[in-house]
N, C-alpha and C positions, 0 to 999 in steps of 0.2 A: 349263653346270651339269649337263646332263642325264645327260652322258658321266660325270662325275664320282660323281653318284647309283648309275648302275648299279651300283658296288662296293660301294653297302652291300646290297644285296638279297640273300638268302639264295640258297643253291646250286641249287636249284630254278629258281628266277626268273634268279638272273646266267648259267646257261647258255643261255638262250632270250634277253636281252638283250644279250648282251654279243657274239654274231656278229653282231648288228644295228645296234653302238653309233654306228658311223659315220652309221645310217640316222637316229636317234633325237635325233643331235648337230645333223646338216644341215638335218633339218626342224623343229626346233625355233624356224626364223625363219616358217615360213612362215603363223603367226597374224599378223604384223608385215606381211606382204608382202598379206597377204587383208586386211588396213585400208584398200587403197587400190584392191581389184579388189571386194569383196564388202558389201553394204549390211547393216548390223547388227552387222558385227565390229569396227571400232573400240570401241564404248564397251564391249566384254568386257575390255579392258586396264585397266582404271580406274576408281576408284567418287572422287567429288567430294564426300569426308566434311562439310568446311568449310560444304558447300552445306545441308546441315541443321543447322546450330550447333553450339555445343558439345557436345550432349545428342544425338548423332547415333548414336553406341551404342545407345542408348536406346530412339530415334526409330524406326530403321531396322528392321523387321522381319526375322529370321535365312533363314526361308522364304519363297521368291520369290513365290508365290499371295498371300500375306498382304502384302506387300509392294506390289504390284499392286492388290491391295484398296486398300491404304491411299493410295497415291501416285499409280496409274496409271502403267502400263508405259513411255508418253510421255515424262512426267516423269522417269521412272526411267532411262530409255534416254540421256535428255539428260546425266544426269550423271553416266554409266557405272553398268555392272552387273559392276562384275569378279567380287566373289565369289560370285555364284549362275552365274554362268558356269562359272566354274571347278570348281563343286560338279557344275555339270549334266556336263561333259566328266568329271569324275571316276565319276557315276553310267554314263555312256556307256562308259566303260571297264569297269565292272565287267560289265555286259553282253557288252563284246567276249570278256572271260575266260571268262563262261558257255559264249557260243558255241564258244569256242576259235579263235575266228577272230581268227589273226595277223598278219595286215597292220592291220585295226581297231585289234589293241592294242597295236602299231607305232607307229600315226600319231596315235591318242588318247593315247597315252605323252608322247608328244613334243608335242601338243599342250596337252596339262595343265602339264609342265614348263614352258611358256613364261609360262602364264597367274598360276600360284603364285608363279615369279620375278616377275612384274610387281607382283604384291598385296604382295611385300616391298620393295619399292622406295618410300620415302618419297614421292616425288615422285608417285608413280601414283596416290598417295591427295587431291591437294588441287585446286583450283582454279586455282592459282598453279602448273601442272605444270611449267613452265620460266622460271620466275621471271620471266614478261613481266608480272606484275602489281606487281613491287616494281625493277625495271630490271635483272633479272639474266637477261636471254635469254642461253640455252646451257646454262645449269646442271644441265638435266637429264639431258644427254648428257655431262655433265662428271663428274656424279656415277657414271651408269649406263656410262658406256663409256670415257671417257679414263681415271680412278681404276686402273679394273683392267687396262687395259693396260698402263699403264706401270708398275702395283706388285703384282697377281696372282701372278707369279712366287712373291711372299714371302708370299704367304697360306700360311697350310692350312687347305685345305678338306678333309680328310679327319675324318669328323663318325661316324663309326662304322655299326652294323650299322643297317639301318631297323626300327621299332618299328610296332605296330601303333596307328591310331588309332582312338579307342572314337566320337568326335562329330568326325566330319570338317568337318559345317556349322560348328559352333562355332571348331573350329582353324583355319580360313578367318579368319572374323571376329578371332580373339586375335591371328592374325599380320598383319593390317591393321591393329590398334589400336598393335601395336609398331612399327608403322611409321609410321602417323600421328604417332606420340608425338613423332618424329623430324624430323616437319617442318622446325620453327621453328630448329632446329640446323643443318639442311641449308641453308638462308638466309642464318640471322645470321651464321654461322661465314664463311662466302664473301663476305659482304656486309664484315664486318669485318677480316677477312685482305685485302681488295684494298685499303682503305686503305694498307698499309704495302709494297704490291707496285706500282710503277709501268708501264704498260700495256706497255712493252716488256720487262718484266721478268715479267709475269702471261703472257704470252702470247708464243708462239714459231712458225715457220713449217715445216712440213714438206709432202714429196713425196707427196702420196695420187693414186694412178690419172691419173699424169700430171700432177697440176694443183699446184698450189703453196697450198696452204690454212692459215689462221690457226687455231692451239692452244693450248689452254693450255699452259703450259710445264711441263717435269716439277719445277722449282725450286717453281713455283707449287701444282704436282700433291700432290707430296710435302709440302708445308708444310699444304695443306687436309686431307688425310688423315689427317695428326699430330692437328690439331687436332681432328677429329672421333674421334679415339679409335676406330680400328679401327672406324668404323660401319660401313663399306663392306662389307670383307670378314667381318664377325658377320652382316649383311643377306645375302651371299652364303651362308653356312654355313646359315641358317634355312633358305633356299630349297634349299638341295642336301638338306640333314634333310627335310623338309619334300615333296619332289620323290619322294623316297624311300620316304618312310612310306606317300604315298599310291599308290602305285604297288602296294607289300605290301598295302595295306588293301585296293583294289580286286580284289587276286589273292585274298584270303584271302577275303574278303566272297562271292565268285564259286565257295566249294566247294574252292578249291586246287587246278584241274586242272592237270593235268599236260602240259605244253606242248612237250614231247620227245619223244612215244609215234613221229614219224615222221619221213621229211627235208622239209624247208621251204625252198622259196625264194622270196625275196623278190620281187615283181615289182614294180620301181619304176616306179609311173607319177606323171608329173612333175605336180603341181597346176598347170591352165592358171589363171593371174591376170591379167586385162585390166585395166590399170588404168580406173578410172571416175572420170573430173576431175570428175564431180558431187558426187563424195560427198567431205564435209568431213571430215579429217584430223588429229589433233593433230600436229603436228612437234615434235621435241623436238631439233633440233640447236644 
């Protein structure tokens, strides 16, 4: 999604981002890699809104320090801090633009794209994140990975030019509210559809990294996507639009610095991430 978002930027930004499009595309996975290696990272990718009841959006403060005062930081982290983490990354990106720190701009742009993408996924907003509470284990990867893998070539992902976001924090919460409103459909439609597919039709086997893996069949995937009425494509478009808008807004808020004034060679230093077996990480397979 980071790659597609680049093409929605204005000329002043696209001339900076496009030469490094491979970097922000490849590094978009780093936040996921950090989940296994860095304490405090995993909870940046989600928020379990259902923990806070039906009035979650009225109960939860938009601003981090207000939320900490009300619930305590440990409690917030236990149920996910996605919206606040995304906003902090956005503010850090703005500061990087102000300093014209090009390496930081690219790194934070990649991270922000990942966090915003996650928060537009319905199953990143619920404690039943992988259907484990309803006997639907594997639905997270099905919705987030398998559907796009098989069908995204037919998705229309061009979303037009980036727009300025007046209230970024509120925009993040609005996106989460939209995603969360679709959780029931994500789960219920899969459950109902499964009744009309036998196991051998619902799943198939494919070669993955030299191993045979059980995956959702193309037939079941297509039927699910159709029953969802294009939800996965719609949420992907929302993510791409949001990513482009937030990059653009950070640049505007930083005073529209000229990033094309000198030659810049990106020094790619691989982020060293050694998995820590003591960390508790949500699995989405």
